[in-house]
C-alpha positions as CSV (number, residue, x, y, z in Angstrom):
1,M,10.3,-14.4,32.7
2,L,7.2,-12.3,32.0
3,E,4.5,-12.3,34.6
4,L,1.0,-11.7,33.5
5,S,-1.2,-9.4,35.6
6,R,-4.2,-11.2,36.9
7,L,-7.6,-9.9,36.0
8,P,-9.7,-8.7,38.9
9,A,-11.9,-11.3,40.6
10,L,-14.8,-11.0,38.3
11,L,-18.2,-11.7,39.7
12,K,-19.5,-15.1,38.7
13,R,-22.4,-13.6,36.7
14,I,-20.0,-11.8,34.4
15,R,-17.0,-14.1,34.5
16,G,-17.3,-14.7,30.8
17,L,-15.7,-11.3,30.2
18,E,-12.3,-12.8,31.0
19,D,-12.6,-15.4,28.2
20,L,-13.8,-12.7,25.8
21,A,-10.9,-10.4,26.8
22,Y,-8.3,-13.1,26.1
23,N,-9.7,-14.1,22.7
24,L,-9.3,-11.5,19.9
25,W,-12.6,-12.6,18.5
26,W,-14.0,-9.5,20.2
27,T,-12.0,-7.3,17.9
28,W,-14.1,-8.1,14.8
29,H,-17.5,-8.6,16.5
30,R,-19.1,-5.2,17.1
31,P,-21.5,-6.4,19.9
32,A,-18.5,-7.7,21.8
33,H,-16.5,-4.5,21.2
34,D,-19.5,-2.4,22.4
35,L,-19.9,-4.6,25.5
36,F,-16.5,-3.7,26.8
37,R,-17.1,0.0,26.0
38,A,-20.5,-0.1,27.8
39,L,-18.9,-1.5,30.9
40,D,-16.9,1.7,31.5
41,G,-16.4,4.2,28.7
42,Q,-13.7,6.2,30.4
43,A,-11.7,3.1,31.3
44,W,-12.2,1.8,27.8
45,R,-10.6,5.0,26.4
46,E,-7.8,5.1,29.0
47,S,-6.9,1.4,28.3
48,G,-6.3,2.1,24.6
49,H,-9.3,-0.2,23.8
50,N,-7.6,-3.1,25.4
51,P,-10.1,-5.1,27.5
52,I,-7.5,-6.8,29.7
53,R,-6.0,-3.5,30.7
54,M,-9.5,-2.0,31.1
55,L,-10.7,-4.7,33.4
56,N,-7.7,-4.0,35.6
57,L,-8.7,-0.3,35.7
58,V,-12.4,-0.7,36.4
59,E,-13.4,-0.2,40.0
60,A,-15.0,-3.1,41.9
61,N,-18.3,-1.2,42.4
62,V,-18.5,-0.7,38.6
63,L,-18.3,-4.4,38.0
64,A,-20.8,-5.0,40.7
65,S,-23.2,-2.6,39.1
66,A,-22.8,-4.2,35.7
67,A,-23.5,-7.6,37.2
68,A,-26.8,-6.3,38.5
69,D,-27.8,-4.2,35.5
70,P,-30.5,-5.9,33.4
71,A,-29.6,-4.0,30.3
72,F,-25.9,-4.8,30.5
73,L,-26.7,-8.4,31.3
74,T,-28.9,-8.8,28.3
75,H,-26.1,-7.5,26.1
76,Y,-23.6,-9.6,27.9
77,D,-25.6,-12.8,27.6
78,S,-26.2,-12.3,23.9
79,V,-22.5,-11.8,23.2
80,V,-21.3,-14.7,25.4
81,E,-23.8,-17.0,23.7
82,Q,-22.7,-16.0,20.3
83,F,-19.0,-16.4,21.3
84,T,-19.4,-19.8,22.9
85,T,-21.7,-21.2,20.2
86,E,-19.5,-20.0,17.3
87,L,-16.3,-21.3,18.8
88,A,-17.8,-24.7,19.7
89,S,-19.5,-25.3,16.3
90,P,-17.7,-27.5,13.8
91,V,-19.9,-26.3,11.1
92,G,-18.7,-23.8,8.5
93,W,-17.6,-23.1,4.9
94,F,-14.4,-25.3,4.9
95,P,-15.8,-28.5,6.7
96,S,-19.0,-28.4,4.6
97,R,-16.8,-28.7,1.4
98,Y,-13.7,-30.5,2.5
99,G,-14.5,-32.3,5.8
100,H,-12.2,-32.4,8.7
101,P,-8.5,-33.1,7.9
102,K,-6.6,-35.3,10.4
103,K,-3.7,-32.9,10.4
104,P,-4.1,-29.1,10.4
105,L,-2.8,-26.4,8.1
106,V,0.1,-24.5,9.7
107,Y,0.7,-20.9,8.7
108,L,4.1,-19.4,9.6
109,S,4.9,-15.7,9.5
110,A,7.5,-13.4,11.1
111,E,4.7,-11.0,12.1
112,F,1.0,-10.9,12.9
113,G,-1.0,-7.7,13.0
114,L,-4.1,-8.7,15.0
115,H,-4.7,-5.7,17.3
116,A,-2.8,-2.7,18.6
117,S,-2.7,-4.4,22.1
118,L,-0.4,-7.1,20.6
119,P,2.5,-5.3,18.9
120,V,4.2,-8.2,17.0
121,Y,4.0,-6.6,13.6
122,A,5.7,-3.9,11.5
123,G,3.4,-3.3,8.6
124,G,1.4,-4.7,5.7
125,L,2.8,-8.2,5.8
126,G,1.8,-8.6,9.5
127,I,-1.6,-7.0,9.1
128,L,-2.2,-9.4,6.1
129,A,-1.3,-12.3,8.3
130,G,-3.6,-11.2,11.1
131,D,-6.5,-10.7,8.7
132,Y,-5.8,-14.2,7.3
133,L,-6.1,-15.8,10.7
134,K,-9.3,-14.0,11.5
135,E,-10.9,-15.1,8.2
136,C,-9.7,-18.7,8.7
137,S,-11.6,-18.6,12.0
138,D,-14.7,-17.3,10.3
139,L,-14.5,-20.0,7.6
140,V,-13.7,-22.8,10.1
141,I,-10.4,-23.6,8.4
142,P,-8.3,-25.9,10.6
143,V,-5.2,-23.6,10.8
144,V,-2.5,-23.1,13.5
145,G,-0.4,-20.0,13.4
146,V,3.3,-19.8,14.3
147,G,5.3,-16.7,14.8
148,L,7.7,-14.8,17.2
149,I,7.0,-12.5,20.1
150,Y,9.3,-9.5,20.3
151,S,10.1,-8.1,23.8
152,H,11.1,-4.7,22.3
153,G,8.5,-4.8,19.6
154,Y,9.0,-2.9,16.3
155,A,10.3,0.7,16.1
156,T,8.7,3.2,18.4
157,Q,9.5,6.7,16.9
158,R,9.2,10.2,18.2
159,V,9.8,13.2,16.0
160,R,12.4,15.8,17.1
161,A,12.0,19.5,16.5
162,D,14.1,19.3,13.4
163,G,11.8,16.5,12.0
164,W,14.1,13.6,12.5
165,P,12.3,10.5,13.9
166,E,14.2,9.1,16.9
167,D,13.9,5.4,17.8
168,L,12.9,4.8,21.4
169,E,14.3,1.7,23.0
170,G,12.7,-0.3,25.9
171,T,11.2,-3.6,26.9
172,L,7.5,-3.7,26.3
173,D,5.2,-4.3,29.2
174,R,3.4,-7.5,28.3
175,S,1.2,-7.6,31.4
176,F,-1.9,-6.7,29.5
177,D,-1.3,-8.4,26.2
178,P,-3.9,-10.9,25.1
179,I,-1.5,-13.8,25.5
180,K,-1.2,-16.8,27.8
181,Q,1.9,-18.8,28.5
182,V,1.8,-22.4,27.4
183,L,2.5,-24.7,30.3
184,D,4.0,-28.2,30.4
185,A,2.4,-31.2,32.2
186,S,3.9,-30.1,35.5
187,G,2.3,-26.6,35.2
188,H,5.6,-24.9,34.5
189,P,6.2,-22.7,31.4
190,L,6.9,-24.9,28.5
191,T,10.4,-24.6,27.1
192,V,11.6,-26.2,23.8
193,R,15.1,-26.5,22.6
194,V,15.8,-25.1,19.1
195,P,18.2,-27.1,16.9
196,L,21.5,-25.9,15.4
197,F,22.6,-23.8,18.4
198,D,25.6,-24.4,20.5
199,P,25.4,-23.6,23.4
200,P,21.8,-24.7,23.4
201,L,19.0,-22.2,22.9
202,H,15.5,-22.6,24.4
203,V,12.3,-20.8,23.7
204,T,9.2,-20.5,25.7
205,V,5.8,-20.3,24.0
206,W,2.9,-17.9,24.3
207,K,-0.6,-18.7,22.9
208,V,-2.9,-16.2,21.3
209,A,-6.6,-17.1,20.7
210,V,-7.9,-15.7,17.5
211,G,-11.5,-16.9,17.4
212,R,-11.2,-20.6,16.6
213,V,-7.5,-20.3,15.6
214,S,-4.5,-20.8,17.9
215,L,-1.4,-18.7,17.3
216,Y,1.8,-19.8,19.0
217,L,4.5,-17.2,19.5
218,L,8.1,-18.2,20.4
219,D,10.2,-16.2,22.9
220,S,14.0,-16.6,23.3
221,D,14.4,-13.7,25.8
222,L,14.9,-16.1,28.7
223,E,17.4,-16.1,31.5
224,I,18.6,-19.6,30.7
225,N,19.8,-18.4,27.3
226,Q,23.1,-16.6,26.5
227,P,22.7,-12.8,26.2
228,W,23.2,-12.8,22.5
229,D,20.6,-15.6,22.1
230,R,18.1,-13.7,24.2
231,E,18.4,-10.8,21.7
232,I,17.1,-13.0,18.9
233,T,13.4,-12.2,19.6
234,Q,13.9,-8.8,21.1
235,H,13.5,-6.9,17.8
236,L,11.4,-7.6,14.7
237,Y,13.7,-8.0,11.6
238,A,17.2,-8.0,13.0
239,S,19.5,-5.9,10.8
240,E,22.7,-7.8,11.3
241,P,22.9,-10.8,8.9
242,E,23.9,-13.5,11.3
243,Q,21.4,-12.5,13.9
244,R,18.7,-12.3,11.1
245,L,19.6,-15.9,10.2
246,R,19.4,-17.0,13.8
247,Q,16.0,-15.4,14.1
248,E,14.8,-17.3,11.0
249,I,16.1,-20.5,12.4
250,V,14.1,-19.9,15.6
251,L,11.0,-19.1,13.6
252,G,11.2,-21.9,11.1
253,M,12.9,-24.8,12.7
254,G,12.1,-23.8,16.3
255,G,8.5,-23.3,15.3
256,M,8.3,-26.9,14.0
257,R,9.9,-28.2,17.1
258,V,7.3,-26.4,19.2
259,L,4.5,-27.9,17.3
260,A,6.0,-31.4,17.7
261,T,6.3,-30.8,21.5
262,L,2.6,-29.7,21.6
263,G,1.6,-32.9,19.7
264,I,0.6,-30.9,16.6
265,E,1.6,-32.7,13.4
266,P,1.3,-30.3,10.4
267,G,-0.6,-31.5,7.3
268,V,-0.1,-28.6,4.9
269,L,2.4,-25.7,5.5
270,H,1.8,-22.2,4.3
271,V,5.0,-20.1,4.5
272,N,4.3,-16.4,4.4
273,E,7.3,-14.8,2.8
274,G,10.8,-16.2,3.1
275,H,11.5,-15.5,6.8
276,P,9.9,-18.8,8.1
277,A,11.2,-21.0,5.1
278,L,13.6,-23.0,7.3
279,A,10.6,-24.8,8.6
280,L,10.8,-26.8,5.4
281,V,14.3,-28.0,6.4
282,D,12.9,-29.6,9.5
283,R,10.1,-31.1,7.4
284,L,12.6,-32.5,4.9
285,S,14.8,-34.0,7.6
286,R,11.8,-35.7,9.3
287,F,10.7,-37.4,6.0
288,I,14.3,-38.5,5.4
289,Q,14.6,-39.9,8.9
290,S,11.3,-41.9,8.2
291,G,13.1,-43.7,5.4
292,L,12.4,-41.7,2.3
293,S,15.1,-40.8,-0.2
294,W,16.0,-37.2,-0.8
295,D,14.0,-37.0,-4.0
296,D,10.9,-38.5,-2.4
297,A,11.2,-36.4,0.8
298,L,11.5,-33.2,-1.4
299,A,8.5,-34.3,-3.4
300,R,6.4,-34.9,-0.2
301,V,7.4,-31.4,1.1
302,Q,6.5,-29.8,-2.2
303,A,3.2,-31.5,-2.4
304,S,2.1,-30.1,1.0
305,T,3.7,-26.6,1.0
306,V,2.3,-23.2,-0.1
307,F,4.7,-20.3,-0.4
308,T,3.6,-16.7,-0.7
309,T,6.1,-14.1,-1.9
310,H,5.4,-10.4,-1.1
311,T,8.7,-9.1,-2.6
312,P,8.5,-7.2,-5.9
313,L,12.3,-7.1,-6.4
314,A,15.1,-9.7,-6.1
315,A,17.2,-7.4,-3.9
316,G,14.5,-7.4,-1.2
317,T,15.1,-11.1,-0.3
318,D,17.2,-12.5,2.5
319,V,20.5,-13.9,1.3
320,F,23.0,-15.5,3.7
321,R,26.6,-16.3,2.9
322,F,27.3,-20.0,2.3
323,E,29.9,-20.1,5.0
324,L,27.3,-18.7,7.5
325,M,24.9,-21.5,6.5
326,D,27.6,-24.1,7.0
327,K,28.3,-22.7,10.5
328,Y,24.8,-23.4,11.6
329,F,23.7,-26.2,9.3
330,G,26.8,-28.3,8.7
331,P,26.5,-30.7,11.7
332,F,22.7,-30.9,11.3
333,L,22.9,-31.9,7.7
334,S,25.3,-34.7,8.4
335,S,23.2,-36.1,11.2
336,A,20.0,-35.8,9.2
337,G,21.4,-37.5,6.2
338,I,21.0,-34.5,3.9
339,D,23.5,-33.9,1.2
340,R,25.1,-30.5,1.7
341,A,25.3,-29.7,-2.0
342,A,21.7,-30.7,-2.7
343,F,20.5,-28.6,0.3
344,L,22.5,-25.5,-0.6
345,G,21.6,-25.9,-4.2
346,L,17.9,-25.3,-3.3
347,G,18.8,-21.8,-2.2
348,L,21.2,-20.9,-5.0
349,N,19.9,-18.2,-7.4
350,P,21.2,-18.9,-10.9
351,S,21.1,-15.2,-11.6
352,D,23.7,-14.6,-8.8
353,P,25.1,-17.9,-7.8
354,K,27.9,-16.5,-5.6
355,A,25.7,-14.3,-3.5
356,G,24.7,-17.0,-1.0
357,F,21.7,-19.0,0.2
358,N,18.5,-17.1,-0.9
359,M,15.5,-17.8,1.3
360,T,13.0,-16.9,-1.4
361,V,14.7,-19.1,-4.0
362,F,14.8,-21.9,-1.4
363,A,11.1,-21.5,-0.7
364,L,10.1,-21.3,-4.4
365,R,12.0,-24.5,-5.1
366,T,10.7,-26.4,-2.0
367,A,7.1,-25.4,-2.2
368,G,4.8,-27.0,-4.8
369,Y,2.3,-24.1,-4.6
370,R,3.6,-20.6,-5.1
371,N,1.9,-17.3,-5.4
372,A,2.4,-13.5,-5.7
373,V,0.0,-11.1,-4.0
374,S,-1.6,-9.3,-6.9
375,E,-1.9,-9.9,-10.7
376,R,0.6,-7.2,-11.4
377,H,3.0,-8.6,-8.8
378,G,2.6,-12.1,-10.4
379,E,3.8,-10.7,-13.7
380,V,6.8,-9.1,-11.9
381,A,7.6,-12.2,-9.9
382,R,7.6,-14.5,-12.9
383,K,10.1,-12.2,-14.6
384,I,12.3,-12.0,-11.5
385,W,12.4,-15.7,-10.9
386,A,12.3,-17.0,-14.4
387,G,15.8,-18.3,-14.1
388,L,14.7,-21.0,-11.7
389,W,12.7,-22.6,-14.6
390,P,15.0,-22.0,-17.6
391,D,13.1,-24.4,-19.8
392,R,9.8,-22.4,-19.5
393,K,8.6,-19.2,-21.1
394,V,8.3,-16.3,-18.6
395,E,4.5,-16.4,-18.8
396,D,4.6,-20.1,-17.9
397,V,6.8,-19.7,-14.7
398,P,4.7,-21.5,-12.0
399,I,4.0,-18.5,-9.8
400,V,0.3,-17.7,-9.8
401,S,-1.5,-14.7,-8.2
402,V,-3.7,-14.7,-5.2
403,T,-4.4,-11.0,-4.6
404,N,-4.4,-9.9,-1.0
405,G,-7.7,-9.1,0.7
406,V,-8.7,-7.4,4.0
407,H,-10.8,-8.8,6.7
408,L,-14.0,-6.7,6.3
409,P,-15.4,-6.9,9.9
410,S,-12.0,-5.7,11.2
411,W,-11.6,-2.7,8.9
412,I,-15.1,-1.4,8.1
413,G,-15.9,1.3,10.7
414,T,-18.0,-0.1,13.6
415,D,-19.4,3.3,14.4
416,S,-19.8,4.6,10.9
417,L,-20.4,2.3,7.9
418,Q,-21.2,-1.0,9.6
419,P,-24.6,0.2,11.1
420,L,-25.6,1.4,7.6
421,L,-24.7,-1.9,6.1
422,D,-26.7,-3.7,8.7
423,R,-29.7,-1.5,7.8
424,Y,-29.5,-1.6,4.0
425,L,-27.7,-4.8,3.2
426,G,-29.4,-6.8,5.9
427,P,-28.2,-8.0,9.4
428,T,-26.5,-11.0,7.8
429,W,-24.3,-9.1,5.4
430,L,-21.1,-10.2,7.1
431,T,-22.1,-13.9,6.7
432,D,-23.2,-13.3,3.2
433,Q,-20.4,-10.9,2.1
434,D,-19.4,-13.3,-0.7
435,R,-22.9,-13.6,-2.1
436,P,-23.1,-12.1,-5.6
437,G,-24.9,-8.8,-5.8
438,I,-25.2,-8.1,-2.1
439,W,-22.8,-5.1,-2.3
440,E,-24.9,-3.5,-5.0
441,L,-27.3,-2.6,-2.2
442,V,-24.8,0.0,-1.0
443,Q,-26.4,2.1,-3.7
444,E,-29.6,2.1,-1.7
445,I,-28.0,4.0,1.2
446,P,-29.2,7.6,1.2
447,D,-26.5,10.0,0.3
448,E,-27.0,12.1,3.3
449,Q,-26.7,9.1,5.7
450,L,-23.5,7.9,4.2
451,W,-22.1,11.4,4.2
452,F,-23.0,12.1,7.8
453,A,-21.6,8.8,8.9
454,H,-18.3,9.5,7.1
455,H,-18.2,13.0,8.5
456,A,-18.6,11.7,12.0
457,A,-15.6,9.3,11.5
458,K,-13.6,12.3,10.1
459,C,-14.4,14.4,13.2
460,R,-13.3,11.5,15.5
461,L,-10.0,11.3,13.6
462,V,-9.4,15.0,13.7
463,D,-10.2,15.1,17.5
464,W,-7.8,12.2,18.1
465,V,-4.9,13.7,16.2
466,T,-5.3,17.1,17.7
467,D,-5.5,15.6,21.2
468,L,-2.2,13.7,20.4
469,A,-0.5,16.9,19.4
470,R,-1.8,18.7,22.5
471,E,-0.6,15.9,24.7
472,R,2.9,15.9,23.1
473,W,3.2,19.7,23.5
474,Q,2.1,19.5,27.2
475,R,4.3,16.5,28.0
476,D,7.5,17.4,26.1
477,R,7.2,21.2,25.8
478,I,7.9,20.9,22.0
479,P,8.2,24.0,19.9
480,S,5.0,25.5,18.5
481,G,6.0,24.7,14.9
482,L,6.2,21.0,15.7
483,V,2.8,21.2,17.4
484,V,1.4,22.5,14.1
485,A,3.1,19.8,12.2
486,L,1.6,17.1,14.4
487,G,-1.9,18.3,13.7
488,A,-3.0,21.2,15.9
489,F,-4.8,23.0,13.0
490,L,-6.7,20.1,11.4
491,D,-10.2,21.1,10.3
492,P,-12.9,18.4,9.6
493,E,-14.6,20.6,7.1
494,I,-11.6,20.6,4.7
495,L,-11.0,18.0,2.0
496,T,-8.5,15.6,3.7
497,I,-6.1,13.3,1.9
498,G,-4.4,10.6,3.8
499,F,-1.0,8.9,3.2
500,A,-0.1,6.2,5.8
501,R,2.4,3.4,5.3
502,R,6.0,2.5,5.9
503,F,8.3,5.4,4.9
504,T,10.8,4.1,2.4
505,A,12.1,5.5,-0.9
506,Y,10.2,3.4,-3.4
507,K,6.8,4.4,-1.8
508,R,7.7,8.1,-2.6
509,P,5.7,9.7,0.3
510,D,7.1,13.1,-0.7
511,L,5.8,12.9,-4.3
512,I,3.0,15.4,-3.5
513,L,5.7,17.8,-2.1
514,T,7.5,18.0,-5.5
515,D,6.1,21.4,-6.5
516,L,5.7,23.3,-3.2
517,K,4.4,26.4,-4.8
518,R,1.6,24.6,-6.6
519,L,0.8,22.6,-3.5
520,A,0.7,25.7,-1.3
521,A,-2.0,27.1,-3.6
522,L,-4.1,24.0,-3.1
523,L,-3.7,23.9,0.6
524,T,-4.4,27.6,1.3
525,N,-7.1,28.2,-1.3
526,P,-9.6,30.4,0.7
527,Y,-12.7,28.7,-0.9
528,H,-11.7,25.1,-1.6
529,P,-8.7,24.3,0.7
530,L,-7.0,21.0,1.0
531,Q,-5.2,19.3,4.0
532,L,-2.8,16.3,4.1
533,I,-2.4,13.8,6.9
534,F,0.8,11.6,6.8
535,A,1.6,8.7,9.1
536,G,4.1,6.0,9.1
537,K,7.4,4.7,10.4
538,A,10.8,4.1,8.8
539,H,12.8,1.0,9.6
540,P,15.4,1.9,12.2
541,A,18.2,1.2,9.7
542,D,16.5,3.0,6.8
543,L,18.1,6.5,6.9
544,E,16.5,7.5,3.6
545,G,13.1,6.6,5.0
546,K,13.8,8.8,8.1
547,R,14.9,11.6,5.9
548,L,11.6,11.4,4.1
549,I,9.8,11.8,7.4
550,Q,12.0,14.7,8.2
551,S,11.2,16.4,4.9
552,V,7.4,16.1,5.6
553,I,7.8,17.6,9.1
554,Q,9.9,20.5,7.9
555,V,7.5,21.4,5.2
556,A,4.6,21.0,7.6
557,Q,6.2,23.6,10.0
558,D,6.5,26.2,7.2
559,P,3.7,28.9,7.7
560,S,3.4,29.1,3.9
561,F,1.3,25.9,4.1
562,G,-1.2,27.2,6.6
563,G,-0.9,24.4,9.1
564,R,-2.5,22.1,6.6
565,I,0.1,19.4,6.5
566,T,0.1,16.9,9.4
567,F,2.4,14.0,10.4
568,V,1.0,11.6,13.0
569,E,3.6,9.9,15.1
570,D,4.0,6.3,16.0
571,Y,1.7,4.8,13.4
572,D,0.0,1.6,14.6
573,Q,-3.0,-0.6,13.8
574,E,-5.5,1.5,15.8
575,L,-4.4,4.7,14.1
576,A,-4.6,2.9,10.7
577,E,-8.2,2.0,11.4
578,A,-9.1,5.7,12.2
579,L,-7.3,7.0,9.1
580,V,-8.8,4.6,6.5
581,Q,-12.3,5.5,7.9
582,G,-11.8,9.2,8.5
583,V,-9.9,10.8,5.6
584,D,-11.7,11.7,2.4
585,V,-9.2,10.4,-0.2
586,W,-6.5,7.8,0.2
587,L,-3.2,8.6,-1.6
588,N,-0.7,6.0,-2.9
589,T,2.4,7.0,-4.8
590,P,4.8,4.1,-5.2
591,L,7.4,3.8,-8.0
592,P,5.9,1.0,-10.2
593,P,6.3,-1.9,-10.3
594,F,7.5,-2.1,-6.7
595,E,4.2,-2.1,-5.0
596,A,3.4,-5.8,-4.6
597,C,-0.1,-5.2,-3.4
598,G,-0.7,-2.3,-1.0
599,T,-3.7,-3.2,1.1
600,S,-4.2,0.1,2.9
601,G,-6.0,1.4,-0.2
602,I,-8.4,-1.6,0.0
603,K,-9.2,-0.8,3.6
604,A,-9.9,2.8,2.7
605,S,-12.1,1.9,-0.3
606,V,-14.3,-0.5,1.7
607,N,-15.0,2.4,4.1
608,G,-16.1,4.6,1.2
609,V,-12.8,6.5,1.0
610,P,-11.8,6.6,-2.7
611,H,-8.3,5.6,-3.8
612,L,-6.0,8.0,-5.6
613,S,-3.1,5.9,-6.8
614,I,-0.4,5.0,-9.2
615,L,-1.6,2.1,-11.4
616,D,0.4,-0.6,-9.5
617,G,-0.2,-3.4,-7.0
618,W,-3.9,-4.3,-6.4
619,W,-5.1,-1.0,-8.0
620,A,-4.0,-2.2,-11.4
621,E,-6.9,-4.8,-11.2
622,G,-9.1,-2.9,-8.8
623,Y,-9.6,0.4,-10.5
624,A,-12.8,1.1,-12.4
625,E,-13.8,4.5,-13.7
626,G,-15.9,6.3,-11.1
627,S,-14.6,4.3,-8.1
628,G,-11.4,6.3,-7.5
629,W,-8.6,7.9,-9.5
630,V,-5.6,6.6,-11.2
631,F,-2.4,8.2,-12.5
632,G,1.1,7.1,-13.6
633,G,1.9,3.5,-14.6
634,G,4.5,1.8,-16.7
635,E,8.1,0.9,-15.7
636,P,10.4,2.7,-13.3
637,S,12.6,5.5,-14.7
638,D,14.8,8.2,-13.3
639,D,12.8,11.0,-15.0
640,R,9.2,10.2,-14.1
641,R,8.9,12.0,-10.8
642,A,8.0,15.4,-12.3
643,G,5.5,13.8,-14.6
644,D,3.8,11.8,-11.9
645,A,3.6,14.8,-9.6
646,A,2.1,17.0,-12.3
647,E,-0.5,14.4,-13.1
648,L,-1.4,14.2,-9.4
649,Y,-1.7,17.9,-9.1
650,R,-3.9,18.1,-12.2
651,L,-6.3,15.4,-10.8
652,L,-6.6,17.3,-7.6
653,E,-7.1,20.7,-9.3
654,E,-9.5,19.6,-12.0
655,E,-11.4,16.7,-10.6
656,I,-11.1,15.8,-7.0
657,I,-11.3,19.2,-5.2
658,P,-14.1,20.5,-7.4
659,L,-16.1,17.3,-6.9
660,Y,-15.7,17.4,-3.1
661,Y,-16.8,21.0,-2.8
662,Q,-19.6,20.8,-5.3
663,R,-22.6,20.9,-2.9
664,S,-26.3,20.8,-3.5
665,D,-28.8,22.9,-1.5
666,D,-28.8,20.2,1.2
667,G,-25.0,20.6,1.7
668,I,-24.2,17.1,0.4
669,P,-21.6,16.6,-2.3
670,H,-23.8,14.0,-4.1
671,D,-21.3,13.4,-7.0
672,F,-18.5,12.8,-4.5
673,V,-20.7,10.4,-2.6
674,R,-21.4,8.5,-5.8
675,V,-17.6,7.8,-6.0
676,M,-17.7,6.7,-2.3
677,K,-20.4,4.2,-3.0
678,A,-18.7,3.0,-6.1
679,A,-15.5,2.4,-4.1
680,V,-17.3,0.2,-1.6
681,T,-19.4,-1.7,-4.3
682,R,-16.3,-2.3,-6.5
683,V,-13.7,-3.2,-3.9
684,A,-15.4,-5.0,-1.0
685,P,-16.5,-8.2,-2.8
686,R,-13.3,-8.5,-4.9
687,F,-10.6,-7.7,-2.3
688,S,-11.9,-9.2,0.9
689,A,-9.9,-11.7,3.0
690,R,-12.8,-14.1,2.4
691,R,-12.2,-14.2,-1.3
692,M,-8.5,-14.5,-0.7
693,V,-8.7,-17.4,1.8
694,Q,-11.3,-19.2,-0.3
695,Q,-9.0,-18.9,-3.3
696,Y,-6.1,-20.2,-1.3
697,T,-8.2,-23.1,-0.3
698,T,-9.6,-24.1,-3.6
699,Q,-6.3,-23.6,-5.5
700,F,-3.8,-24.8,-2.9
701,Y,-5.1,-26.3,0.3
702,A,-7.7,-28.6,-1.0
703,P,-5.3,-30.4,-3.5
704,A,-2.5,-30.4,-0.9
705,F,-4.8,-32.1,1.7
706,E,-6.0,-34.5,-1.0
707,S,-2.4,-35.5,-1.8
708,L,-1.7,-36.2,1.8
709,A,-4.8,-38.3,2.0
710,N,-3.8,-40.3,-1.0
711,E,-0.3,-40.9,0.5
712,A,-1.8,-42.2,3.7
């Protein structure tokens, strides 16, 4: 069992720091963030910006000084008052329009990216889920989150001298995670039995405070469980099919049992991708046990369930053999009074009926509200799953689009752009971020102020990356070529393009490396040079993704490229924040139409970092002339790589590089800054988590809650 380190005995005058540290509210409220940094800047850096770890590092005399410092106490009192008042207030956007439902909305996801101090995420799906919870807190939406906690986290990767990313194994130290163990009435760790397992499997529960929202994370890595059952929540996304199914049983059905044990009865369910879809089986069985027929129970589940698919291709879904489903569900279905054929039929894909039980198909049939995550993805999803509605035209398939958005307070730079927005949009811009026209005031920011703020963020990024390369060289005595590849020669005065995301084949991270001779000329131009920063991880089982990382590292070590290609190891949320704020242009090169959304480009754009992207995902609806650059498009083909690469090089040579280096007498690239401003103005109001969550509410949650009220 994990033991949490206790915070130091905080003086009574500043004891509120503990509540702040254990609520991730601080991560998107700049005054709270600055409060921890003001307490002890050195400890703040050493802790990796984790206030719980930091408070364990701070000397007692520092705490005593802070408790007697009038300036610190003024700052502290202001933050604590805002924190306590906001969390206690029942007033907000949702209740003002829809009141207070008797039963909450429950949001289930396999991963949640809330902060780097809580590594229970792998990539975009998790970051989206984290942004969603934060925005629900801001809008006072009555939501409860359910997920898993992973004792080994996601892949931790270190690059070898030959460029191959090695996976590092090990149990994570949870001592300083912003989590608290849920206790039972006797004060002992709560344990809940998960159905379908023999011998029995139990989970313990950890609670994460996300502003007003509670997130419950299930943990099977307990001594009372069998060794193979303990492994269920050790790694995010188990590769072996049976273990993957067991993981999804724990998440979906175990999650529902945990809620029942806690006395939380869900009203509306929102299933984020297919991994938690088995929660709907538990819901079906409860309705049947209450006396409803199969058809009525299914109708009740459909009327109160939202399903979001993030998958742009059928092959990307979880499919389990029917005999494997029988192994786990056979006895349960009999005892619950559920017809086996009817249940398995919900997961049968008519396009491939012998493949097995398809989780996405099951969720699409069992949810009454279904959405893709961009307009382009909606078109693709309707084509993929048209066979589920054979009596409808493709355009009438009931999968709508709710384009993903990002949580603006979490991603807009607290030390760069946010102070300028406070000054020129007004101090209430975060509250008023969805007010029409407010973002047009970005045009009022003087060019030099925006440019200097961006340049400062770029310098911080460069310093950080070069420090990481230096530390790796000092610690592991790596070869000099690898030191160069990890960023030793980065220069903040050079036009910097960033590419950071999961390394996998369809994202084509090596597209810009297609013509190395042409690229070398751009990188080493003596007057207008270019530099590239890559970051990302490959799934441990994705050998092609690892090979792509290796190819980047090998090219980066070649002296022909002048040390102007960098790969940053062990990409995480904190590094992502630095990159989307600090590079000059954000590059996105997927093979269309396989980018469902791609929110990293949104995060860059709202920081004034223009997007350079294939016309796919969110960019297909987000692009407007003058706010970024677009190339490629159309359907995938085997012969498009050379054409896409040539178009990318042409844009760099003829438009982007000249625009960046075209300086006025004051040294400011005013035309480039105009694109930066247009990126913020265009993207921030249209692709925020606020717009996304409000759209979910008006289209799905409100009618679902209304149907529940009518049934009652």
